[in-house]
N, C-alpha and C positions, 0 to 999 in steps of 0.2 A: 347287555353286560355279560362278559364271559366269567365263568368261575373256574379257577385253576386249582388243582390239587397237588399237595406235596405228600409224597409217600414216606411216612416215618414210623408207621405202626409195625413193630417187629413181630406182632402176633399174626399178621396177615401172611398167607402162604406166599411162597416165592412166585408162583404163577399169578396170583392176584397183584403182586407188586409190579410185575413186568408187563401187565396189560396196558395197552395204550389205545384209547378210542380212535376210530377212523377219523382222519383229518387232524390229528394231533401228533406231537413228537415229545419224547421224554428227553429232558436235558438235566445234567448234573451240574450244580452250581456250588462254588466254594473255592477258596484260595489254597486250602491244604487238602491233600489227597485223601486223608482219612476222615475228613469232615464234610464231604460233599453231600448236598441235599438234592433229592430228585424232584423235579417239577414236570408236569405234563402241560404243554402249551399248544394252542392252535398253530397249525402250520403257517397260517397267514402272517403270524408275527415274524417269521423269518425274513419277510420282505421289508419290515419297518426299518428305517435308517438307524435308529438307536440300537436295535437288535443286531443289525448288520455290523455295527461297530464291535459288539461283543463277539460276534462270530469271527471277525478279523483278528481279534486278540486271541481267540481260541486257536485259530489257524497258525498264528505266529508262535504260540507256545507249544502246541501239540502236533501241528501239521494235520495229517489225516489219520494219525495213530493215537486215538483217544484211549488212555490207560484203563478206563472203567469199561470200555466197550460201547459206550453211548456217547452222544454229543456232550462234551464237557466245557463249561463256561468258566474261565478263571477270574471270577470276581466275587466280592463279598455277597453273601445272601441278602443282606439289607439293600444293597445297591440293585440287585436283580429284582427284588420285590418292589422297590421304588419305581423301577422302570416299568414293571407290569402295572403298577397302580397308575402311572401316567397314561397308560392305554385305557384306563377305566375298568380295570379288572379287579375282582375280589380274589384274594389268595387265601385259601383255607388251609389250616394246618392239621 
């Protein structure tokens, strides 16, 4: 079972917040630009059909120019967490 982390602690240094473990990718999730949450997920999730659907939505909305500088998924945080839970993941806040 994978454990995913969401970086929301403002007391962490910028360098700590931007670290992504080998084999993972950071994604920003949310419908409004100013309320995006950062998740770190295993790269293997990118091949899952449900995740591919989210990536297609991201491509339609942003193309390859993601405004935050990282992969941005335009969906509600609850929807994204639900998708991860369906993979058997634990999402820590």
